[in-house]
Biopython code that builds the backbone (N, CA, C, O; Angstrom):
import numpy as np
from Bio.PDB.StructureBuilder import StructureBuilder

atoms = [
    (1, "UNK", "N", (-53.972, 46.713, -24.835)),
    (1, "UNK", "CA", (-55.455, 47.125, -25.638)),
    (1, "UNK", "C", (-54.987, 47.264, -27.032)),
    (1, "UNK", "O", (-53.870, 47.712, -27.292)),
    (2, "UNK", "N", (-55.758, 46.917, -27.851)),
    (2, "UNK", "CA", (-55.514, 46.955, -29.431)),
    (2, "UNK", "C", (-55.903, 48.353, -29.957)),
    (2, "UNK", "O", (-56.772, 48.994, -29.364)),
    (3, "UNK", "N", (-55.455, 48.712, -30.754)),
    (3, "UNK", "CA", (-55.606, 50.148, -31.370)),
    (3, "UNK", "C", (-56.652, 49.749, -32.480)),
    (3, "UNK", "O", (-56.616, 48.634, -33.000)),
    (4, "UNK", "N", (-57.563, 50.684, -32.815)),
    (4, "UNK", "CA", (-58.724, 50.473, -33.916)),
    (4, "UNK", "C", (-58.163, 50.788, -35.055)),
    (4, "UNK", "O", (-57.645, 51.895, -35.207)),
    (5, "UNK", "N", (-58.185, 49.761, -36.126)),
    (5, "UNK", "CA", (-57.801, 50.094, -37.551)),
    (5, "UNK", "C", (-58.836, 50.626, -38.150)),
    (5, "UNK", "O", (-59.969, 50.148, -38.086)),
    (6, "UNK", "N", (-58.456, 51.888, -38.921)),
    (6, "UNK", "CA", (-59.693, 52.575, -40.037)),
    (6, "UNK", "C", (-59.869, 51.430, -41.112)),
    (6, "UNK", "O", (-59.141, 50.455, -41.300)),
    (7, "UNK", "N", (-60.966, 51.783, -41.735)),
    (7, "UNK", "CA", (-61.463, 50.826, -42.744)),
    (7, "UNK", "C", (-61.303, 51.652, -44.109)),
    (7, "UNK", "O", (-61.801, 52.760, -44.308)),
    (8, "UNK", "N", (-60.557, 50.956, -44.972)),
    (8, "UNK", "CA", (-60.477, 51.718, -46.403)),
    (8, "UNK", "C", (-61.292, 51.162, -47.218)),
    (8, "UNK", "O", (-60.992, 50.047, -47.646)),
    (9, "UNK", "N", (-62.196, 51.623, -47.529)),
    (9, "UNK", "CA", (-63.446, 51.055, -48.399)),
    (9, "UNK", "C", (-62.865, 51.198, -49.942)),
    (9, "UNK", "O", (-62.477, 52.274, -50.396)),
    (10, "UNK", "N", (-62.863, 50.401, -50.416)),
    (10, "UNK", "CA", (-62.222, 50.386, -51.990)),
    (10, "UNK", "C", (-63.404, 50.294, -52.934)),
    (10, "UNK", "O", (-64.349, 49.577, -52.605)),
    (11, "UNK", "N", (-63.436, 51.012, -54.170)),
    (11, "UNK", "CA", (-64.173, 50.937, -55.232)),
    (11, "UNK", "C", (-65.638, 51.573, -54.646)),
    (11, "UNK", "O", (-65.708, 52.586, -53.950)),
    (12, "UNK", "N", (-66.796, 50.742, -55.090)),
    (12, "UNK", "CA", (-68.107, 51.203, -54.545)),
    (12, "UNK", "C", (-68.490, 50.430, -53.370)),
    (12, "UNK", "O", (-69.688, 50.375, -53.089)),
    (13, "UNK", "N", (-67.647, 49.835, -52.657)),
    (13, "UNK", "CA", (-68.104, 49.011, -51.537)),
    (13, "UNK", "C", (-68.668, 49.565, -50.457)),
    (13, "UNK", "O", (-69.304, 48.852, -49.681)),
    (14, "UNK", "N", (-68.533, 50.825, -50.256)),
    (14, "UNK", "CA", (-69.253, 51.555, -49.187)),
    (14, "UNK", "C", (-70.660, 51.979, -49.609)),
    (14, "UNK", "O", (-71.574, 51.982, -48.784)),
    (15, "UNK", "N", (-70.852, 52.349, -50.927)),
    (15, "UNK", "CA", (-71.894, 52.640, -51.480)),
    (15, "UNK", "C", (-72.931, 51.332, -51.569)),
    (15, "UNK", "O", (-74.147, 51.503, -51.492)),
    (16, "UNK", "N", (-72.344, 50.033, -51.734)),
    (16, "UNK", "CA", (-72.986, 48.928, -51.681)),
    (16, "UNK", "C", (-73.417, 48.585, -50.213)),
    (16, "UNK", "O", (-74.592, 48.279, -50.010)),
    (17, "UNK", "N", (-72.712, 48.616, -49.405)),
    (17, "UNK", "CA", (-73.126, 48.409, -48.044)),
    (17, "UNK", "C", (-74.130, 49.332, -47.721)),
    (17, "UNK", "O", (-75.086, 48.797, -47.159)),
    (18, "UNK", "N", (-74.228, 50.500, -47.885)),
    (18, "UNK", "CA", (-75.253, 51.644, -47.617)),
    (18, "UNK", "C", (-76.532, 51.328, -48.485)),
    (18, "UNK", "O", (-77.559, 51.963, -48.248)),
    (19, "UNK", "N", (-76.515, 50.496, -49.354)),
    (19, "UNK", "CA", (-77.772, 50.115, -50.121)),
    (19, "UNK", "C", (-78.457, 48.694, -49.307)),
    (19, "UNK", "O", (-79.495, 48.147, -49.681)),
    (20, "UNK", "N", (-77.804, 48.349, -48.382)),
    (20, "UNK", "CA", (-78.270, 46.915, -47.768)),
    (20, "UNK", "C", (-79.422, 47.408, -46.889)),
    (20, "UNK", "O", (-79.493, 48.621, -46.696)),
    (21, "UNK", "N", (-80.277, 46.645, -46.368)),
    (21, "UNK", "CA", (-81.295, 47.091, -45.266)),
    (21, "UNK", "C", (-80.700, 47.488, -43.961)),
    (21, "UNK", "O", (-79.512, 47.339, -43.676)),
    (22, "UNK", "N", (-81.640, 48.020, -43.162)),
    (22, "UNK", "CA", (-80.840, 48.610, -41.907)),
    (22, "UNK", "C", (-80.196, 47.413, -41.275)),
    (22, "UNK", "O", (-78.986, 47.327, -41.067)),
    (23, "UNK", "N", (-81.269, 46.306, -40.924)),
    (23, "UNK", "CA", (-80.485, 45.287, -40.197)),
    (23, "UNK", "C", (-79.338, 44.892, -40.552)),
    (23, "UNK", "O", (-78.423, 44.779, -39.737)),
    (24, "UNK", "N", (-79.198, 44.599, -41.913)),
    (24, "UNK", "CA", (-77.887, 44.295, -42.543)),
    (24, "UNK", "C", (-76.860, 45.239, -42.111)),
    (24, "UNK", "O", (-75.971, 44.991, -41.297)),
    (25, "UNK", "N", (-77.071, 46.431, -42.774)),
    (25, "UNK", "CA", (-76.101, 47.298, -42.263)),
    (25, "UNK", "C", (-75.427, 47.274, -40.830)),
    (25, "UNK", "O", (-74.222, 47.132, -40.621)),
    (26, "UNK", "N", (-76.341, 47.425, -39.959)),
    (26, "UNK", "CA", (-75.933, 47.203, -38.434)),
    (26, "UNK", "C", (-75.134, 46.065, -38.239)),
    (26, "UNK", "O", (-74.111, 46.162, -37.561)),
    (27, "UNK", "N", (-75.578, 44.658, -38.908)),
    (27, "UNK", "CA", (-74.842, 43.458, -38.551)),
    (27, "UNK", "C", (-73.467, 43.825, -39.327)),
    (27, "UNK", "O", (-72.460, 43.489, -38.704)),
    (28, "UNK", "N", (-73.273, 44.377, -40.422)),
    (28, "UNK", "CA", (-72.124, 44.592, -41.004)),
    (28, "UNK", "C", (-71.322, 45.414, -40.287)),
    (28, "UNK", "O", (-70.195, 44.963, -40.084)),
    (29, "UNK", "N", (-71.579, 46.558, -39.811)),
    (29, "UNK", "CA", (-71.173, 47.532, -38.896)),
    (29, "UNK", "C", (-70.399, 46.679, -37.600)),
    (29, "UNK", "O", (-69.208, 46.768, -37.300)),
    (30, "UNK", "N", (-71.288, 45.956, -37.032)),
    (30, "UNK", "CA", (-70.693, 45.133, -35.925)),
    (30, "UNK", "C", (-69.505, 44.279, -36.140)),
    (30, "UNK", "O", (-68.464, 44.285, -35.482)),
    (31, "UNK", "N", (-69.811, 43.551, -37.149)),
    (31, "UNK", "CA", (-68.733, 42.601, -37.792)),
    (31, "UNK", "C", (-67.378, 43.333, -37.897)),
    (31, "UNK", "O", (-66.371, 43.043, -37.252)),
    (32, "UNK", "N", (-67.509, 44.399, -38.871)),
    (32, "UNK", "CA", (-66.278, 45.210, -38.932)),
    (32, "UNK", "C", (-65.754, 45.685, -37.718)),
    (32, "UNK", "O", (-64.543, 45.817, -37.540)),
    (33, "UNK", "N", (-66.641, 45.958, -36.842)),
    (33, "UNK", "CA", (-65.800, 46.660, -35.803)),
    (33, "UNK", "C", (-65.150, 45.500, -35.045)),
    (33, "UNK", "O", (-64.028, 45.656, -34.562)),
    (34, "UNK", "N", (-65.742, 44.463, -34.935)),
    (34, "UNK", "CA", (-64.955, 43.384, -34.281)),
    (34, "UNK", "C", (-63.618, 43.294, -34.944)),
    (34, "UNK", "O", (-62.652, 43.422, -34.192)),
    (35, "UNK", "N", (-63.390, 43.100, -36.187)),
    (35, "UNK", "CA", (-62.377, 43.097, -36.891)),
    (35, "UNK", "C", (-61.391, 44.297, -36.837)),
    (35, "UNK", "O", (-60.173, 44.140, -36.922)),
    (36, "UNK", "N", (-61.978, 45.478, -36.694)),
    (36, "UNK", "CA", (-60.993, 46.864, -36.225)),
    (36, "UNK", "C", (-60.362, 46.517, -35.007)),
    (36, "UNK", "O", (-59.195, 46.880, -34.858)),
    (37, "UNK", "N", (-60.962, 45.836, -34.053)),
    (37, "UNK", "CA", (-60.399, 45.757, -32.774)),
    (37, "UNK", "C", (-59.615, 44.402, -32.658)),
    (37, "UNK", "O", (-59.251, 44.013, -31.549)),
    (38, "UNK", "N", (-59.384, 43.767, -33.662)),
    (38, "UNK", "CA", (-58.377, 42.602, -33.916)),
    (38, "UNK", "C", (-59.221, 41.291, -33.293)),
    (38, "UNK", "O", (-58.573, 40.435, -32.691)),
    (39, "UNK", "N", (-60.545, 41.154, -33.430)),
    (39, "UNK", "CA", (-61.122, 40.179, -33.257)),
    (39, "UNK", "C", (-61.867, 39.448, -34.444)),
    (39, "UNK", "O", (-62.199, 40.203, -35.358)),
    (40, "UNK", "N", (-62.200, 38.064, -34.599)),
    (40, "UNK", "CA", (-62.703, 37.815, -35.605)),
    (40, "UNK", "C", (-64.391, 38.007, -35.905)),
    (40, "UNK", "O", (-65.179, 38.001, -34.959)),
    (41, "UNK", "N", (-64.740, 38.135, -36.978)),
    (41, "UNK", "CA", (-66.269, 38.370, -37.176)),
    (41, "UNK", "C", (-67.009, 36.861, -36.664)),
    (41, "UNK", "O", (-66.353, 35.880, -36.313)),
    (42, "UNK", "N", (-68.193, 36.912, -36.701)),
    (42, "UNK", "CA", (-69.121, 35.808, -35.917)),
    (42, "UNK", "C", (-69.157, 34.758, -37.020)),
    (42, "UNK", "O", (-68.904, 33.584, -36.751)),
    (43, "UNK", "N", (-69.462, 35.146, -38.248)),
    (43, "UNK", "CA", (-69.463, 33.993, -39.359)),
    (43, "UNK", "C", (-68.599, 34.526, -40.904)),
    (43, "UNK", "O", (-69.045, 35.289, -41.760)),
    (44, "UNK", "N", (-67.469, 33.942, -40.883)),
    (44, "UNK", "CA", (-66.805, 34.462, -41.839)),
    (44, "UNK", "C", (-65.976, 32.921, -42.572)),
    (44, "UNK", "O", (-65.822, 31.941, -41.843)),
    (45, "UNK", "N", (-65.559, 32.896, -43.878)),
    (45, "UNK", "CA", (-64.632, 32.225, -44.351)),
    (45, "UNK", "C", (-63.603, 32.772, -45.211)),
    (45, "UNK", "O", (-63.716, 33.799, -45.880)),
    (46, "UNK", "N", (-62.501, 31.945, -45.140)),
    (46, "UNK", "CA", (-61.269, 32.474, -45.969)),
    (46, "UNK", "C", (-61.500, 32.434, -47.471)),
    (46, "UNK", "O", (-62.030, 31.409, -47.899)),
    (47, "UNK", "N", (-61.168, 33.438, -48.377)),
    (47, "UNK", "CA", (-61.312, 33.474, -49.679)),
    (47, "UNK", "C", (-59.917, 33.804, -50.524)),
    (47, "UNK", "O", (-59.561, 34.832, -51.101)),
    (48, "UNK", "N", (-59.214, 32.389, -50.342)),
    (48, "UNK", "CA", (-57.715, 32.569, -50.856)),
    (48, "UNK", "C", (-57.789, 32.747, -52.340)),
    (48, "UNK", "O", (-56.699, 33.133, -52.762)),
    (49, "UNK", "N", (-58.733, 32.595, -53.333)),
    (49, "UNK", "CA", (-58.983, 32.659, -54.552)),
    (49, "UNK", "C", (-58.802, 34.108, -54.882)),
    (49, "UNK", "O", (-58.585, 34.470, -56.039)),
    (50, "UNK", "N", (-58.876, 34.805, -54.041)),
    (50, "UNK", "CA", (-59.192, 36.448, -54.161)),
    (50, "UNK", "C", (-57.666, 37.040, -53.662)),
    (50, "UNK", "O", (-57.081, 37.970, -54.217)),
    (51, "UNK", "N", (-57.258, 36.420, -52.701)),
    (51, "UNK", "CA", (-55.688, 36.881, -52.297)),
    (51, "UNK", "C", (-55.722, 36.390, -50.817)),
    (51, "UNK", "O", (-56.682, 36.138, -50.089)),
    (52, "UNK", "N", (-53.952, 36.313, -50.530)),
    (52, "UNK", "CA", (-53.648, 35.891, -49.254)),
    (52, "UNK", "C", (-54.272, 36.792, -48.139)),
    (52, "UNK", "O", (-54.166, 38.017, -48.071)),
    (53, "UNK", "N", (-55.005, 35.892, -47.195)),
    (53, "UNK", "CA", (-55.595, 36.901, -46.201)),
    (53, "UNK", "C", (-56.928, 37.581, -46.236)),
    (53, "UNK", "O", (-57.405, 38.241, -45.313)),
    (54, "UNK", "N", (-57.581, 37.306, -47.616)),
    (54, "UNK", "CA", (-58.826, 37.696, -47.696)),
    (54, "UNK", "C", (-59.850, 36.916, -46.981)),
    (54, "UNK", "O", (-59.650, 35.712, -46.821)),
    (55, "UNK", "N", (-61.033, 37.522, -46.487)),
    (55, "UNK", "CA", (-61.979, 36.900, -45.752)),
    (55, "UNK", "C", (-63.159, 37.146, -46.345)),
    (55, "UNK", "O", (-63.258, 38.084, -47.137)),
    (56, "UNK", "N", (-64.273, 36.295, -46.027)),
    (56, "UNK", "CA", (-65.677, 36.917, -46.466)),
    (56, "UNK", "C", (-66.607, 36.809, -45.158)),
    (56, "UNK", "O", (-66.841, 35.769, -44.543)),
    (57, "UNK", "N", (-67.084, 38.079, -44.861)),
    (57, "UNK", "CA", (-68.123, 38.151, -43.688)),
    (57, "UNK", "C", (-69.533, 37.636, -44.393)),
    (57, "UNK", "O", (-69.952, 38.039, -45.479)),
    (58, "UNK", "N", (-70.158, 36.681, -43.556)),
    (58, "UNK", "CA", (-71.446, 36.175, -44.045)),
    (58, "UNK", "C", (-72.486, 36.922, -43.204)),
    (58, "UNK", "O", (-72.394, 36.845, -41.979)),
    (59, "UNK", "N", (-73.371, 37.570, -43.711)),
    (59, "UNK", "CA", (-74.558, 38.011, -42.766)),
    (59, "UNK", "C", (-75.757, 37.524, -43.321)),
    (59, "UNK", "O", (-76.051, 37.633, -44.511)),
    (60, "UNK", "N", (-76.621, 36.851, -42.238)),
    (60, "UNK", "CA", (-77.685, 36.028, -42.878)),
    (60, "UNK", "C", (-79.011, 36.673, -42.245)),
    (60, "UNK", "O", (-79.616, 36.126, -41.323)),
    (61, "UNK", "N", (-79.404, 37.880, -42.821)),
    (61, "UNK", "CA", (-80.339, 38.679, -42.653)),
    (61, "UNK", "C", (-81.106, 39.359, -43.701)),
    (61, "UNK", "O", (-80.401, 40.017, -44.466)),
    (62, "UNK", "N", (-82.406, 39.375, -43.945)),
    (62, "UNK", "CA", (-82.820, 39.704, -45.221)),
    (62, "UNK", "C", (-82.325, 39.159, -46.491)),
    (62, "UNK", "O", (-82.199, 39.825, -47.519)),
    (63, "UNK", "N", (-82.021, 37.765, -46.349)),
    (63, "UNK", "CA", (-81.275, 37.306, -47.408)),
    (63, "UNK", "C", (-79.881, 36.968, -46.820)),
    (63, "UNK", "O", (-79.605, 36.879, -45.623)),
    (64, "UNK", "N", (-79.007, 36.787, -47.935)),
    (64, "UNK", "CA", (-77.642, 36.374, -47.691)),
    (64, "UNK", "C", (-76.789, 37.755, -48.319)),
    (64, "UNK", "O", (-76.984, 38.219, -49.443)),
    (65, "UNK", "N", (-75.981, 38.190, -47.492)),
    (65, "UNK", "CA", (-75.000, 39.221, -47.803)),
    (65, "UNK", "C", (-73.731, 39.058, -47.469)),
    (65, "UNK", "O", (-73.502, 38.508, -46.392)),
    (66, "UNK", "N", (-72.671, 39.476, -48.273)),
    (66, "UNK", "CA", (-71.278, 39.215, -47.954)),
    (66, "UNK", "C", (-70.590, 40.554, -48.366)),
    (66, "UNK", "O", (-70.894, 41.375, -49.232)),
    (67, "UNK", "N", (-69.525, 40.506, -47.433)),
    (67, "UNK", "CA", (-68.494, 41.585, -47.292)),
    (67, "UNK", "C", (-67.022, 41.030, -47.517)),
    (67, "UNK", "O", (-66.580, 40.238, -46.684)),
    (68, "UNK", "N", (-66.346, 41.357, -48.460)),
    (68, "UNK", "CA", (-64.986, 40.768, -48.599)),
    (68, "UNK", "C", (-63.944, 41.865, -47.719)),
    (68, "UNK", "O", (-64.125, 43.080, -47.803)),
    (69, "UNK", "N", (-62.938, 41.325, -46.950)),
    (69, "UNK", "CA", (-62.072, 42.098, -46.135)),
    (69, "UNK", "C", (-60.722, 41.444, -46.087)),
    (69, "UNK", "O", (-60.492, 40.235, -46.126)),
    (70, "UNK", "N", (-59.813, 42.493, -45.991)),
    (70, "UNK", "CA", (-58.357, 41.892, -45.453)),
    (70, "UNK", "C", (-57.824, 42.955, -44.380)),
    (70, "UNK", "O", (-57.708, 44.171, -44.533)),
    (71, "UNK", "N", (-57.501, 42.096, -43.136)),
    (71, "UNK", "CA", (-57.012, 42.967, -42.210)),
    (71, "UNK", "C", (-55.563, 42.881, -41.958)),
    (71, "UNK", "O", (-55.003, 43.413, -40.999)),
    (72, "UNK", "N", (-54.948, 42.133, -42.934)),
    (72, "UNK", "CA", (-53.178, 41.866, -42.904)),
    (72, "UNK", "C", (-52.340, 42.997, -43.191)),
    (72, "UNK", "O", (-51.151, 42.877, -43.488)),
    (73, "UNK", "N", (-52.988, 44.171, -43.099)),
    (73, "UNK", "CA", (-52.326, 45.512, -43.304)),
    (73, "UNK", "C", (-52.318, 46.181, -42.033)),
    (73, "UNK", "O", (-53.297, 46.180, -41.288)),
    (74, "UNK", "N", (-51.094, 46.823, -41.740)),
    (74, "UNK", "CA", (-50.826, 47.462, -40.238)),
    (74, "UNK", "C", (-51.692, 48.609, -40.140)),
    (74, "UNK", "O", (-52.356, 48.793, -39.120)),
    (75, "UNK", "N", (-51.738, 49.405, -41.137)),
    (75, "UNK", "CA", (-52.557, 50.693, -41.014)),
    (75, "UNK", "C", (-53.900, 50.855, -41.358)),
    (75, "UNK", "O", (-54.465, 51.947, -41.293)),
    (76, "UNK", "N", (-54.546, 49.615, -41.792)),
    (76, "UNK", "CA", (-56.084, 49.778, -42.154)),
    (76, "UNK", "C", (-56.821, 48.317, -42.520)),
    (76, "UNK", "O", (-56.147, 47.321, -42.783)),
    (77, "UNK", "N", (-58.040, 48.309, -42.508)),
    (77, "UNK", "CA", (-58.660, 47.050, -43.139)),
    (77, "UNK", "C", (-59.074, 47.656, -44.509)),
    (77, "UNK", "O", (-59.487, 48.814, -44.562)),
    (78, "UNK", "N", (-58.956, 46.811, -45.714)),
    (78, "UNK", "CA", (-59.424, 47.035, -46.590)),
    (78, "UNK", "C", (-60.721, 46.164, -46.850)),
    (78, "UNK", "O", (-60.944, 45.048, -46.381)),
    (79, "UNK", "N", (-61.580, 46.949, -47.748)),
    (79, "UNK", "CA", (-62.941, 46.242, -47.957)),
    (79, "UNK", "C", (-63.110, 46.406, -49.416)),
    (79, "UNK", "O", (-63.634, 47.473, -49.735)),
    (80, "UNK", "N", (-62.782, 45.581, -50.410)),
    (80, "UNK", "CA", (-63.035, 45.889, -51.744)),
    (80, "UNK", "C", (-64.494, 45.619, -52.280)),
    (80, "UNK", "O", (-64.867, 46.095, -53.352)),
    (81, "UNK", "N", (-65.282, 44.852, -51.505)),
    (81, "UNK", "CA", (-66.682, 44.453, -52.199)),
    (81, "UNK", "C", (-67.639, 44.135, -51.107)),
    (81, "UNK", "O", (-67.339, 43.513, -50.088)),
    (82, "UNK", "N", (-68.740, 44.580, -51.380)),
    (82, "UNK", "CA", (-70.065, 43.791, -50.812)),
    (82, "UNK", "C", (-71.187, 43.615, -51.691)),
    (82, "UNK", "O", (-71.462, 44.433, -52.569)),
    (83, "UNK", "N", (-71.851, 42.551, -51.472)),
    (83, "UNK", "CA", (-72.850, 42.210, -52.281)),
    (83, "UNK", "C", (-73.926, 41.252, -51.837)),
    (83, "UNK", "O", (-73.547, 40.410, -51.023)),
    (84, "UNK", "N", (-75.123, 41.209, -52.186)),
    (84, "UNK", "CA", (-76.094, 40.343, -51.848)),
    (84, "UNK", "C", (-75.925, 38.901, -52.803)),
    (84, "UNK", "O", (-75.763, 38.909, -54.024)),
    (85, "UNK", "N", (-75.984, 37.974, -52.151)),
    (85, "UNK", "CA", (-75.483, 36.587, -52.480)),
    (85, "UNK", "C", (-76.750, 35.998, -52.880)),
    (85, "UNK", "O", (-77.689, 35.952, -52.085)),
    (86, "UNK", "N", (-76.838, 35.527, -54.111)),
    (86, "UNK", "CA", (-78.107, 35.011, -54.633)),
    (86, "UNK", "C", (-77.765, 33.629, -55.107)),
    (86, "UNK", "O", (-78.710, 32.977, -55.550)),
    (87, "UNK", "N", (-76.522, 33.042, -55.091)),
    (87, "UNK", "CA", (-76.106, 31.820, -55.598)),
    (87, "UNK", "C", (-75.436, 31.059, -54.485)),
    (87, "UNK", "O", (-74.980, 31.724, -53.555)),
    (88, "UNK", "N", (-75.311, 29.656, -54.460)),
    (88, "UNK", "CA", (-74.447, 29.072, -53.447)),
    (88, "UNK", "C", (-73.166, 29.309, -53.693)),
    (88, "UNK", "O", (-72.441, 29.453, -52.709)),
    (89, "UNK", "N", (-72.679, 29.390, -54.795)),
    (89, "UNK", "CA", (-71.124, 29.920, -55.122)),
    (89, "UNK", "C", (-70.888, 31.360, -55.508)),
    (89, "UNK", "O", (-71.503, 31.940, -56.402)),
    (90, "UNK", "N", (-69.971, 31.868, -54.778)),
    (90, "UNK", "CA", (-69.751, 33.275, -55.201)),
    (90, "UNK", "C", (-69.586, 33.494, -56.778)),
    (90, "UNK", "O", (-68.657, 32.900, -57.325)),
    (91, "UNK", "N", (-70.277, 34.162, -57.407)),
    (91, "UNK", "CA", (-70.104, 34.300, -58.966)),
    (91, "UNK", "C", (-68.798, 34.719, -59.443)),
    (91, "UNK", "O", (-68.393, 35.664, -58.766)),
    (92, "UNK", "N", (-67.968, 34.362, -60.378)),
    (92, "UNK", "CA", (-66.980, 34.966, -60.879)),
    (92, "UNK", "C", (-67.047, 36.253, -61.032)),
    (92, "UNK", "O", (-66.149, 36.965, -60.582)),
    (93, "UNK", "N", (-68.112, 36.774, -61.689)),
    (93, "UNK", "CA", (-68.344, 38.075, -62.022)),
    (93, "UNK", "C", (-68.407, 39.237, -60.669)),
    (93, "UNK", "O", (-68.236, 40.449, -60.805)),
    (94, "UNK", "N", (-68.643, 38.651, -59.593)),
    (94, "UNK", "CA", (-68.481, 39.501, -58.482)),
    (94, "UNK", "C", (-67.027, 39.530, -57.893)),
    (94, "UNK", "O", (-66.651, 40.482, -57.209)),
    (95, "UNK", "N", (-66.292, 38.549, -58.154)),
    (95, "UNK", "CA", (-64.973, 38.584, -57.754)),
    (95, "UNK", "C", (-64.061, 39.388, -58.761)),
    (95, "UNK", "O", (-63.090, 40.035, -58.368)),
    (96, "UNK", "N", (-64.456, 39.301, -60.158)),
    (96, "UNK", "CA", (-63.709, 40.191, -61.313)),
    (96, "UNK", "C", (-64.382, 41.566, -61.258)),
    (96, "UNK", "O", (-63.717, 42.524, -61.655)),
    (97, "UNK", "N", (-65.639, 41.772, -60.805)),
    (97, "UNK", "CA", (-66.102, 43.086, -60.866)),
    (97, "UNK", "C", (-65.894, 43.913, -62.323)),
    (97, "UNK", "O", (-65.307, 44.964, -62.581)),
    (98, "UNK", "N", (-66.458, 43.196, -62.948)),
    (98, "UNK", "CA", (-66.183, 43.587, -64.560)),
    (98, "UNK", "C", (-65.008, 44.277, -64.969)),
    (98, "UNK", "O", (-65.017, 45.306, -65.645)),
    (99, "UNK", "N", (-63.907, 43.638, -64.511)),
    (99, "UNK", "CA", (-62.610, 43.959, -65.060)),
    (99, "UNK", "C", (-61.728, 44.439, -64.032)),
    (99, "UNK", "O", (-60.653, 43.886, -63.801)),
    (100, "UNK", "N", (-62.181, 45.543, -63.344)),
    (100, "UNK", "CA", (-61.447, 45.959, -62.318)),
    (100, "UNK", "C", (-60.871, 45.018, -61.179)),
    (100, "UNK", "O", (-59.719, 44.854, -60.778)),
    (101, "UNK", "N", (-62.083, 44.456, -60.802)),
    (101, "UNK", "CA", (-61.882, 43.316, -59.986)),
    (101, "UNK", "C", (-61.330, 43.259, -58.558)),
    (101, "UNK", "O", (-60.427, 44.022, -58.214)),
    (102, "UNK", "N", (-61.876, 42.345, -57.712)),
    (102, "UNK", "CA", (-61.515, 42.301, -56.332)),
    (102, "UNK", "C", (-59.833, 41.907, -56.350)),
    (102, "UNK", "O", (-59.066, 42.516, -55.605)),
    (103, "UNK", "N", (-59.490, 41.153, -57.000)),
    (103, "UNK", "CA", (-58.115, 40.656, -57.154)),
    (103, "UNK", "C", (-57.258, 41.622, -57.344)),
    (103, "UNK", "O", (-56.259, 41.801, -56.646)),
    (104, "UNK", "N", (-57.671, 42.455, -58.513)),
    (104, "UNK", "CA", (-56.815, 43.567, -58.974)),
    (104, "UNK", "C", (-56.594, 44.710, -57.614)),
    (104, "UNK", "O", (-55.516, 45.162, -57.226)),
    (105, "UNK", "N", (-57.833, 44.972, -57.108)),
    (105, "UNK", "CA", (-57.824, 46.020, -56.085)),
    (105, "UNK", "C", (-56.725, 45.555, -55.029)),
    (105, "UNK", "O", (-55.905, 46.363, -54.592)),
    (106, "UNK", "N", (-56.742, 44.105, -54.605)),
    (106, "UNK", "CA", (-55.961, 43.702, -53.644)),
    (106, "UNK", "C", (-54.447, 43.615, -53.930)),
    (106, "UNK", "O", (-53.562, 43.788, -53.093)),
    (107, "UNK", "N", (-54.233, 43.238, -55.606)),
    (107, "UNK", "CA", (-53.137, 43.397, -56.037)),
    (107, "UNK", "C", (-52.330, 44.823, -55.855)),
    (107, "UNK", "O", (-51.102, 44.868, -55.786)),
    (108, "UNK", "N", (-53.088, 45.850, -55.794)),
    (108, "UNK", "CA", (-52.854, 47.183, -55.851)),
    (108, "UNK", "C", (-52.216, 47.547, -54.415)),
    (108, "UNK", "O", (-51.236, 48.266, -54.222)),
    (109, "UNK", "N", (-52.939, 46.936, -53.532)),
    (109, "UNK", "CA", (-52.629, 47.211, -52.243)),
    (109, "UNK", "C", (-51.445, 46.203, -51.665)),
    (109, "UNK", "O", (-50.896, 46.474, -50.597)),
    (110, "UNK", "N", (-51.126, 45.174, -52.332)),
    (110, "UNK", "CA", (-50.217, 44.027, -51.890)),
    (110, "UNK", "C", (-48.791, 44.625, -51.773)),
    (110, "UNK", "O", (-48.006, 44.168, -50.941)),
    (111, "UNK", "N", (-48.409, 45.765, -52.699)),
    (111, "UNK", "CA", (-47.245, 46.417, -52.473)),
    (111, "UNK", "C", (-47.117, 47.140, -51.208)),
    (111, "UNK", "O", (-45.998, 47.337, -50.736)),
    (112, "UNK", "N", (-48.291, 47.593, -50.561)),
    (112, "UNK", "CA", (-48.277, 48.319, -49.236)),
    (112, "UNK", "C", (-48.296, 47.355, -48.248)),
    (112, "UNK", "O", (-47.917, 47.876, -47.199)),
    (113, "UNK", "N", (-48.543, 46.281, -48.115)),
    (113, "UNK", "CA", (-48.674, 45.184, -47.422)),
    (113, "UNK", "C", (-47.229, 44.707, -47.355)),
    (113, "UNK", "O", (-46.613, 44.835, -46.297)),
    (114, "UNK", "N", (-46.742, 44.246, -48.263)),
    (114, "UNK", "CA", (-45.248, 43.717, -48.355)),
    (114, "UNK", "C", (-44.182, 44.748, -47.653)),
    (114, "UNK", "O", (-43.313, 44.406, -46.851)),
    (115, "UNK", "N", (-44.435, 46.117, -48.131)),
    (115, "UNK", "CA", (-43.550, 47.114, -47.569)),
    (115, "UNK", "C", (-43.689, 47.319, -46.155)),
    (115, "UNK", "O", (-42.740, 47.775, -45.517)),
    (116, "UNK", "N", (-44.813, 47.017, -45.582)),
    (116, "UNK", "CA", (-44.989, 47.192, -44.008)),
    (116, "UNK", "C", (-44.495, 45.847, -43.513)),
    (116, "UNK", "O", (-44.168, 45.915, -42.328)),
    (117, "UNK", "N", (-44.346, 44.711, -44.021)),
    (117, "UNK", "CA", (-43.632, 43.544, -43.302)),
    (117, "UNK", "C", (-42.184, 43.325, -43.305)),
    (117, "UNK", "O", (-41.703, 42.365, -42.702)),
]
sb = StructureBuilder()
sb.init_structure("model")
sb.init_model(0)
sb.init_chain("A")
sb.init_seg("    ")
for serial, (resi, resn, name, xyz) in enumerate(atoms, 1):
    if name == "N":
        sb.init_residue(resn, " ", resi, " ")
    sb.init_atom(name, np.array(xyz, "f"), 0.0, 1.0, " ", f" {name:<3s}", serial, name[0])
structure = sb.get_structure()
């Protein structure tokens, strides 16, 4: 039996998910619960440009919504960003987050990951 990993919401990612419509929040919750139990979400793609092991959950309800996460850490799942997708390609501004950036958030956690392995 797999233990359930807690979610560590980085930056304003939780606030962003809470701003989604109720059906989208419910789907995001379901997808992240699957990840917490060691399973894959129903619709995702790898995001190696952000960091090793980073994935993007794709929710197709009330428009297009995305949630970045990494489950490569033993103690938790990191969620650095969530957003409404308005263009085919994920905008660099979403990845950068105005300077602090998703990449930087994962770089800060990479030391934790490397010390666990």
